[in-house]
C-alpha positions in Angstrom: -6.3 10.1 22.4 -9.6 9.1 24.0 -11.2 9.1 20.5 -8.5 6.8 19.2 -9.0 4.4 22.0 -12.8 4.4 21.5 -12.2 3.1 18.0 -11.4 -0.2 19.6 -13.5 0.1 22.8 -16.9 0.5 21.0 -16.7 -2.5 18.7 -15.2 -4.6 21.5 -18.1 -3.8 23.9 -20.6 -4.4 21.1 -19.1 -7.8 20.3 -19.0 -8.8 24.0 -22.5 -7.5 24.8 -24.3 -9.1 21.8 -26.4 -12.1 22.9 -25.8 -15.6 21.7 -27.9 -16.3 18.6 -29.7 -19.3 19.6 -32.9 -19.5 21.6 -33.2 -22.9 23.3 -36.1 -25.3 23.8 -38.5 -24.1 21.0 -40.4 -27.2 19.7 -41.2 -27.9 16.1 -44.8 -27.8 14.7 -46.4 -28.0 11.3 -46.8 -24.2 11.2 -43.0 -24.0 11.1 -42.9 -25.2 7.5 -41.2 -22.7 5.2 -43.4 -21.9 2.2 -41.5 -21.8 -1.1 -42.9 -19.0 -3.3 -41.4 -17.1 -6.3 -39.0 -15.1 -4.2 -35.3 -15.5 -5.1 -34.2 -15.7 -1.5 -36.2 -17.5 1.2 -35.8 -16.6 4.9 -34.3 -19.6 6.7 -33.9 -17.8 10.1 -36.8 -18.8 12.3 -37.6 -21.8 10.1 -34.4 -23.8 10.7 -33.4 -25.8 13.8 -30.2 -27.3 15.1 -29.2 -30.0 17.5 -25.8 -30.6 19.3 -24.7 -34.3 19.4 -22.2 -34.5 22.2 -22.1 -38.3 22.1 -20.9 -38.3 18.5 -23.1 -41.4 17.9 -26.5 -40.1 16.5 -27.4 -41.2 12.9 -30.1 -39.8 10.7 -32.8 -42.1 12.2 -31.9 -41.0 15.7 -31.8 -37.4 14.6 -35.4 -37.8 13.3 -36.4 -39.2 16.7 -34.8 -36.2 18.4 -36.7 -33.8 16.1 -39.9 -35.4 17.0 -39.1 -35.1 20.7 -38.6 -31.4 20.3 -34.9 -31.6 21.2 -33.9 -29.2 18.4 -33.4 -25.5 19.0 -34.6 -22.8 16.7 -32.0 -20.7 14.9 -33.1 -17.1 14.4 -30.0 -16.0 12.6 -28.4 -16.9 9.2 -25.3 -18.3 10.9 -24.9 -21.2 13.3 -21.8 -20.1 15.3 -20.7 -22.3 18.2 -17.0 -21.5 18.5 -14.6 -24.3 19.3 -16.5 -27.6 19.4 -16.1 -31.3 20.2 -19.6 -32.1 19.1 -21.5 -33.0 15.9 -24.4 -30.8 14.8 -27.6 -31.5 13.0 -29.7 -28.9 11.2 -33.2 -29.5 9.9 -35.9 -27.5 8.0 -39.1 -28.3 6.2 -40.2 -26.8 2.8 -43.5 -26.7 0.9 -43.8 -25.5 -2.7 -46.9 -23.4 -3.0 -46.2 -22.3 -6.6 -47.7 -23.8 -9.7 -44.3 -24.8 -11.1 -41.3 -26.9 -10.0 -39.0 -25.0 -7.7 -35.2 -25.4 -8.1 -33.3 -24.2 -5.0 -29.9 -24.5 -3.4 -29.3 -25.0 0.3 -26.1 -23.0 0.4 -23.7 -23.5 3.4 -21.1 -20.8 2.5 -18.4 -21.8 5.0 -15.8 -23.7 3.0 -14.1 -25.8 5.7 -16.6 -28.1 7.4 -14.7 -31.4 7.9 -17.6 -33.7 7.1 -21.1 -33.0 5.8 -24.1 -35.1 4.8 -27.4 -33.7 3.3 -30.5 -35.8 3.8 -33.9 -35.4 2.0 -37.0 -37.0 3.5 -39.8 -37.7 1.2 -42.4 -39.6 3.3 -40.5 -42.6 4.7 -37.8 -42.5 2.0 -34.4 -41.0 2.9 -32.1 -39.8 0.2 -28.6 -38.9 1.2 -26.0 -36.7 -0.5 -22.4 -37.1 0.8 -20.1 -37.5 2.4 -18.3 -34.4 1.5 -16.2 -31.8 3.2 -12.6 -30.7 3.8 -11.7 -34.3 4.8 -12.6 -35.6 1.4 -11.2 -34.8 -2.1 -12.7 -31.8 -3.7 -14.3 -33.8 -6.5 -16.7 -35.3 -3.9 -18.5 -32.0 -3.6 -22.1 -32.4 -4.8 -21.5 -29.2 -6.8 -17.9 -28.3 -7.6 -17.8 -25.0 -5.7 -15.7 -23.4 -3.0 -18.6 -23.6 -0.6 -21.2 -26.4 -0.1 -24.2 -26.4 -2.4 -27.0 -29.0 -2.2 -29.7 -28.9 -4.9 -33.4 -29.0 -3.8 -36.2 -29.7 -6.3 -39.8 -29.4 -5.2 -42.8 -30.1 -7.4 -45.9 -27.9 -7.1 -47.6 -28.6 -3.7 -44.8 -30.9 -2.6 -43.5 -30.9 1.1 -40.2 -32.3 2.1 -38.0 -32.2 5.2 -34.2 -31.9 5.1 -31.4 -32.7 7.5 -27.8 -31.5 7.4 -25.1 -33.2 9.4 -21.9 -31.2 10.1 -18.7 -32.3 11.7 -16.2 -29.6 12.9 -14.8 -31.5 15.9 -11.5 -30.0 17.1 -12.3 -26.7 15.3 -14.7 -23.7 15.4 -18.1 -24.2 13.9 -19.3 -21.2 11.9 -21.9 -22.1 9.3 -23.8 -19.3 7.3 -26.8 -21.0 5.6 -29.0 -19.7 2.9 -31.9 -21.0 0.8 -31.8 -19.3 -2.6 -33.0 -20.1 -6.1 -30.3 -21.7 -8.2 -29.9 -18.7 -10.6 -29.6 -16.3 -7.7 -26.8 -18.4 -6.2 -24.8 -18.5 -9.4 -25.2 -14.7 -9.8 -24.0 -14.2 -6.2 -21.1 -16.6 -6.8 -20.0 -14.8 -9.9 -19.9 -11.6 -7.9 -18.0 -13.4 -5.1 -15.4 -14.9 -7.4 -14.9 -11.5 -9.1 -14.4 -9.8 -5.7 -12.1 -12.6 -4.5 -10.0 -12.3 -7.7 -9.7 -8.5 -7.2 -8.6 -8.9 -3.5 -6.1 -11.6 -4.4 -4.7 -9.4 -7.1 -4.3 -6.5 -4.7 -2.4 -8.8 -2.3 -0.2 -10.2 -5.1 0.6 -6.7 -6.3 1.6 -5.7 -2.8 3.9 -8.7 -2.6 5.6 -8.0 -5.9 5.9 -4.3 -5.2 7.5 -4.8 -1.8 9.9 -7.4 -3.1 11.1 -4.8 -5.5 11.4 -2.2 -2.7 13.3 -4.7 -0.5 16.0 -5.4 -3.1 16.1 -1.7 -4.1 16.4 0.0 -0.7 17.5 -2.9 1.5 15.0 -2.1 4.2 13.9 -5.3 6.0 10.5 -3.9 6.8 9.5 -4.6 3.2 10.7 -8.2 3.6 8.5 -8.7 6.6 5.7 -6.9 4.8 6.0 -9.4 1.9 5.9 -12.3 4.3 2.9 -10.8 6.1 1.0 -10.2 2.9 1.8 -13.7 1.7 0.3 -15.1 4.9 -2.7 -12.8 4.4 -3.1 -14.1 0.8 -2.9 -17.8 1.9 -5.4 -17.1 4.8 -7.7 -15.3 2.4 -7.7 -18.2 -0.1 -8.3 -20.7 2.7 -11.1 -18.6 4.2 -12.9 -18.4 0.9 -12.2 -22.1 0.0 -10.1 -21.3 -3.1 -7.0 -23.1 -1.7 -8.7 -26.4 -1.6 -10.6 -25.7 -4.8 -7.6 -24.6 -7.0 -4.3 -25.6 -5.3 -4.6 -28.9 -3.5 -8.0 -30.4 -4.4 -6.8 -34.0 -3.8 -5.2 -33.4 -0.4 -7.9 -33.6 2.3 -7.2 -32.4 5.9 -4.6 -29.8 4.7 -7.2 -27.1 5.2 -7.5 -27.9 8.9 -4.0 -26.6 9.7 -3.2 -24.1 7.0 -5.2 -21.2 8.5 -3.8 -21.5 12.0 -0.3 -21.9 10.5 -0.4 -18.7 8.5 -2.3 -16.9 11.2 0.4 -17.6 13.8 3.1 -16.5 11.3 1.1 -13.5 10.2 0.6 -12.3 13.8 4.4 -12.5 14.3 5.1 -10.6 11.1 2.7 -7.8 11.8 4.5 -7.3 15.2 7.8 -7.2 13.3 6.4 -4.5 11.0 5.0 -2.5 13.9 8.3 -2.5 15.7 10.2 -1.4 12.6 7.6 1.2 11.6 7.2 3.0 14.9 10.9 2.3 15.9 9.9 0.5 19.0 12.8 -0.3 21.4 13.2 -1.3 25.1 13.6 2.4 26.0 10.5 3.8 24.2 8.2 0.7 24.2 6.0 0.1 27.2 4.6 -2.9 25.2 8.1 -4.0 24.0 8.4 -7.2 26.0 4.8 -8.2 25.4 5.3 -7.7 21.7 8.5 -9.8 21.8 6.6 -12.5 23.6 3.7 -12.8 21.2 6.0 -12.5 18.2 8.1 -15.5 19.4 5.0 -17.4 20.3 4.1 -17.3 16.6 7.6 -18.4 15.5 7.6 -21.2 18.1 4.1 -22.5 17.5 4.4 -22.5 13.7 6.7 -25.5 13.3 4.4 -27.6 15.4 1.4 -26.6 13.3 3.4 -27.3 10.2 4.2 -30.8 11.5 0.5 -31.4 12.0 0.0 -31.1 8.3 1.6 -34.5 7.8 -0.5 -36.5 10.3 -4.0 -36.5 11.9 -3.4 -34.9 15.3 -5.3 -35.8 18.4 -8.3 -33.7 19.5 -6.3 -32.1 22.4 -3.6 -30.9 20.0 -6.2 -29.3 17.7 -7.8 -27.7 20.7 -4.5 -26.3 22.0 -3.6 -24.9 18.6 -7.0 -23.3 18.3 -6.9 -21.4 21.6 -3.2 -20.5 21.4 -3.4 -19.0 17.9 -6.6 -17.1 18.7 -5.3 -15.9 22.0 -2.1 -14.8 20.3 -4.0 -12.9 17.6 -6.3 -11.2 20.2 -3.4 -10.1 22.4 -1.2 -9.2 19.5 -4.0 -6.9 18.3 -4.0 -5.2 21.7 -0.2 -4.9 21.8 0.1 -3.5 18.3 -2.6 -0.9 18.9 -1.2 0.0 22.3 2.3 0.3 20.9 1.1 2.6 18.1 -0.9 4.8 20.5 2.1 5.1 22.9 4.4 6.3 20.1 1.7 8.7 19.0 1.6 10.2 22.5 5.4 10.6 22.3 4.9 12.7 19.2 6.4 10.1 16.7 4.6 11.2 13.5 4.8 8.0 11.5 2.9 6.3 14.3 -0.2 8.3 13.3 -0.1 6.9 9.8 0.6 3.4 11.0 -2.4 3.5 13.4 -4.7 4.8 10.7 -3.5 1.9 8.4 -3.9 -0.9 10.9 -7.3 0.2 12.3 -9.4 -1.6 9.7 -7.3 -4.8 10.2 -7.5 -4.7 14.0 -11.3 -4.2 13.9 -11.6 -7.0 11.4 -9.4 -9.3 13.5 -11.6 -8.6 16.6 -14.7 -9.3 14.6 -13.3 -12.5 13.2 -11.9 -13.9 16.5 -15.2 -13.2 18.4 -17.1 -15.0 15.6 -14.6 -17.8 15.7 -14.9 -18.2 19.5 -18.7 -18.1 19.2 -19.1 -14.9 21.1 -20.7 -13.1 18.2 -22.5 -14.1 15.1 -22.2 -11.3 12.5 -19.7 -9.9 10.0 -19.0 -6.1 9.9 -18.6 -6.4 6.1 -18.7 -9.0 3.4 -17.2 -11.5 2.9 -15.9 -11.0 6.5 -14.2 -8.3 8.6 -10.8 -10.0 8.5 -10.5 -10.3 4.7 -11.7 -6.7 4.0 -9.8 -5.3 7.0 -6.6 -7.0 5.9 -7.0 -5.7 2.3 -7.7 -2.1 3.5 -4.8 -2.4 5.9 -2.4 -3.5 3.2 -3.5 -0.6 0.9 -3.3 2.0 3.7 0.0 0.5 5.0 1.5 0.8 1.6 0.7 4.5 1.7 2.0 4.7 5.3 5.2 3.0 4.1 5.5 5.6 1.4 5.2 8.3 4.0 7.7 6.5 6.2 10.1 6.3 3.3 9.7 10.0 2.4 10.1 11.0 6.1 13.2 8.9 6.4 14.5 10.4 3.1 13.9 13.9 4.4 15.7 13.0 7.6 18.6 11.5 5.7 18.9 14.6 3.5 19.0 16.7 6.7 21.6 14.3 8.1 23.6 14.5 4.9 23.6 18.3 5.0 24.7 18.2 8.6 27.4 15.7 7.8 28.5 17.8 4.9 28.8 20.9 7.1 30.7 18.8 9.6 33.0 17.4 6.9 33.7 20.9 5.6 34.6 22.0 9.1 36.9 19.0 9.6 38.6 19.7 6.3 39.0 23.3 7.1 40.5 22.4 10.5 42.8 19.9 8.8 44.0 22.6 6.3 44.4 25.1 9.1 46.6 22.6 10.9 48.6 22.0 7.7 49.0 25.8 7.5 50.3 26.0 11.1 52.7 23.1 10.5 53.9 24.7 7.3 54.5 28.0 9.0 56.3 26.4 12.0 58.5 24.3 9.8 59.4 27.2 7.6 59.8 29.9 10.3 61.3 27.8 13.1 63.0 24.7 11.8 63.8 26.4 8.5 65.5 29.3 10.2 67.4 26.9 12.5 68.6 24.8 9.5 69.6 28.0 7.6 71.6 29.3 10.6 73.4 25.9 11.0 74.2 25.9 7.3 75.5 29.5 7.5 77.7 28.6 10.5 79.0 25.5 8.8 79.9 27.2 5.5 81.7 29.9 7.4 84.6 27.4 7.8 84.9 27.1 4.0 87.9 29.5 3.9 89.8 27.3 6.3 88.9 23.9 4.8 92.4 23.6 3.2 93.9 23.4 6.7 92.2 20.1 7.4 93.3 16.8 6.2 91.5 15.0 3.4 89.1 13.0 5.6 87.9 16.1 7.5 87.4 17.9 4.1 85.3 15.0 2.9 83.3 15.1 6.2 82.8 18.9 5.8 81.4 18.7 2.2 79.1 15.7 3.1 77.7 17.8 6.0 77.1 20.8 3.8 75.4 18.5 1.2 73.1 17.0 3.9 72.2 20.4 5.3 71.4 21.6 1.7 69.2 18.5 1.2 67.5 19.0 4.6 66.7 22.6 3.6 65.3 21.5 0.3 63.3 18.7 1.8 61.9 21.1 4.4 60.9 23.5 1.7 59.2 20.7 -0.3 57.4 19.4 2.8 56.2 22.8 3.8 55.0 23.5 0.2 53.1 20.2 0.1 51.4 20.9 3.5 50.1 24.2 2.1 51.2 25.8 -1.2 52.1 29.5 -0.7 49.3 31.9 -1.8 46.9 29.0 -2.5 43.9 31.1 -1.3 44.9 33.9 -3.7 45.9 31.9 -6.7 43.4 29.1 -6.5 43.8 25.4 -7.4 44.3 25.7 -11.2 47.1 28.3 -11.0 48.8 26.4 -8.1 48.7 23.2 -10.1 50.1 24.9 -13.2 53.1 26.3 -11.3 53.8 22.9 -9.6 53.6 21.0 -12.9 56.0 23.6 -14.5 58.4 23.0 -11.6 58.1 19.2 -12.0 58.8 19.4 -15.7 62.1 21.2 -14.9 63.3 18.7 -12.4 61.7 15.3 -13.2 62.1 12.9 -16.1 58.4 12.5 -16.5 56.8 15.3 -18.5 53.4 16.4 -17.4 50.7 18.1 -19.4 47.8 19.9 -17.7 44.5 20.8 -19.3 42.0 22.8 -17.3 38.4 23.8 -18.3 36.6 25.3 -15.3 33.5 26.4 -17.3 33.7 29.8 -15.5 32.9 28.3 -12.1 34.9 28.8 -8.9 34.3 26.6 -5.8 34.6 27.2 -2.1 38.0 26.8 -0.4 37.3 23.4 1.2 36.2 21.8 -2.0 39.2 23.2 -4.0 41.6 22.0 -1.3 40.0 18.5 -1.6 40.5 18.5 -5.4 44.0 19.8 -5.0 44.8 16.9 -2.7 43.4 14.4 -5.2 45.6 15.9 -7.9 48.6 15.8 -5.6 48.1 12.1 -4.9 47.7 11.4 -8.7 51.0 13.2 -9.4 52.9 11.5 -6.6 51.6 8.0 -7.7 52.6 8.7 -11.3 56.1 9.9 -10.2 56.7 6.9 -7.9 55.2 4.0 -9.6 54.3 4.5 -13.3 57.8 4.5 -15.0 56.2 6.7 -17.6 57.8 9.2 -20.0 54.7 11.4 -20.3 51.5 12.0 -18.4 48.5 14.2 -18.8 46.2 15.7 -16.1 42.7 17.0 -17.0 40.4 19.1 -14.9 37.0 19.5 -16.6 33.8 21.0 -15.2 30.7 19.7 -17.0 28.3 22.5 -16.1 25.1 21.0 -17.5 25.6 17.8 -15.6 26.8 19.5 -12.4 29.8 17.2 -12.6 33.6 17.6 -12.2 35.8 15.1 -14.1 39.4 14.6 -13.1 41.5 12.5 -15.5 45.1 11.3 -15.1 46.7 9.4 -18.0 50.3 8.1 -18.4 52.2 5.8 -20.8 53.9 3.8 -18.1 54.1 0.1 -17.3 50.7 0.0 -15.6 49.9 -2.5 -12.9 47.9 -5.6 -12.3 44.5 -5.4 -10.6 46.0 -7.8 -8.0 49.0 -5.6 -7.3 48.7 -4.7 -3.6 51.2 -1.8 -3.8 49.0 0.0 -6.3 45.5 -1.0 -5.6 45.7 -0.8 -1.8 48.5 1.7 -1.4 48.2 4.9 0.7 47.9 7.0 -2.5 45.0 5.1 -4.0 43.3 4.8 -0.6 43.5 8.6 0.0 42.1 9.3 -3.5 39.2 6.8 -2.9 38.5 8.1 0.5 38.3 11.7 -0.5 36.2 10.9 -3.5 33.8 8.8 -1.5 33.4 11.6 1.1 32.1 13.8 -1.7 29.8 11.1 -3.2 32.0 10.7 -6.3 33.3 7.7 -8.2 36.8 6.4 -9.1 37.5 4.3 -12.2 41.0 2.9 -12.9 42.0 1.2 -16.2 45.6 -0.1 -16.3 47.6 -2.2 -18.7 51.1 -2.6 -19.9 50.4 0.4 -22.2 49.7 2.8 -19.3 47.2 3.8 -16.7 44.0 5.9 -16.9 42.3 7.2 -13.7 38.9 8.9 -14.1 37.4 10.6 -11.1 33.9 12.2 -11.2 32.6 14.5 -8.4 29.1 15.9 -8.3 28.9 19.5 -7.2 25.1 20.0 -6.9 25.3 18.7 -3.4 24.9 21.2 -0.5 28.6 20.6 0.4 29.6 21.9 -2.9 28.8 25.6 -2.9 29.9 27.2 -6.1 29.7 30.6 -7.8 29.5 31.6 -11.4 
């Protein structure tokens, strides 16, 4: 467990302990000029300076004055990271071409969401400006139509020029990676970047489609939340890489400002939903349950406000509130999700191990991204950034974890089904035992009593002529009723449990009953049995016998048929039993309550459903056909050859 916790403690301590990237108070001098040679990539760190304009009033001329005063600070890293800011920033560097040919370079600011940006070129006293451009202007205003910001630099042999960059990220976090590369090198890198981004976007889209299919197939809502979470991750990824503004809404400035916090807040809520479902977190087993609920609902509550901000330019304090709330929610949600998984692991919940393994890259990536966003750190664990790569790895690993969860649940369900099947068999056997007891009691006790009463009553038969006509009629009615009561008792006792069923089996018992029906009833029954040489356990045969009995009773009571046929067919190669009942009666409408919702049909449907079978009924004025199919490869259905 300590090793697991250290996975988060080590990078967290590294992020907190790393120093800020800027060294203050270093003055410019002529020796700080960056020499342009034939290298494909020139080292800007140590040759580039920045200045924070808290007044929001400095123009290019005043920036030059501040440079000459030595107010700029040297930047020894690739990235200018200041966290949330209410200031403007100026960046400057000086280049000298020491080659014998014209140098064509790109100043490449690879962050895609700077609100406003100007690029100034100083050639002597002449100032040439490129801009404005940025996320607050249509995409077509980019000097180079690219997801990031590219500014072309051309230097003749021996030429020296100074450049200034103005950046506005007021109300947001400032994170500006800056490079000075040859133009061909930049395009090669961008081809690689676009290929990687397309691959990662394809992975996310595939995960969305696959989990939509799973949600509609198995109706597990974890896949619905997973789809929503991956969709948020996809949108965030496109926004982070600048492709949303480039491809989807190039003519809608300002939209990029709120899209990332919106999907981040929702994504944080969805990942908590997934965690709670995956590790089965409840009030009873979740120490972090209430914290998880809190941060989840924070995401749901904040999201509508952020969405509303898409349609107007919010005040600075609103932007600042959203920035800190969403980042704090993400940071604390990371702790809660990790803590919840670890707690369930300590409790021995096996799926939690797979879940923790899956989310580890994402949680490390989130920490890396948030600390960069807050300006605490100034590096990416991996390219393009820890959050994008961590999210993609998490989605792939979580898909595998969901597969394990599904298989584990399936194994548990199979075990539960087996236990339920055993319980069902015991219940059915208990039911049949009770039927046996009732049949014996009725036959031995009540049957003997009725027989004795009938014997006593018929003993008066020799004296019946002494009675008047009304008493004689009463006597014969009484004898008739007693005879009917004895017959009814015998019939009820037989229906409760046919005599010698265990010895004869279902088929022989049904054959005898149908022969008896054909002697006493107007409907003539045929019975076809093909058992394929298989015999089933007592409980299953009793269940099938009850189904046949209901079919026979329904036909006798409701069909009005002249002939009926019952079939019992065992399809051995399909592990299937097919029971068919056909008659030439009057049929019934599908809306006839007496037939579709009567006790007989309900009993048949219930018994069939208990054994995972199907019932199909086709009825018209020409007759009715009922087809019942029961699988017997289930553990409930033990059979012998």
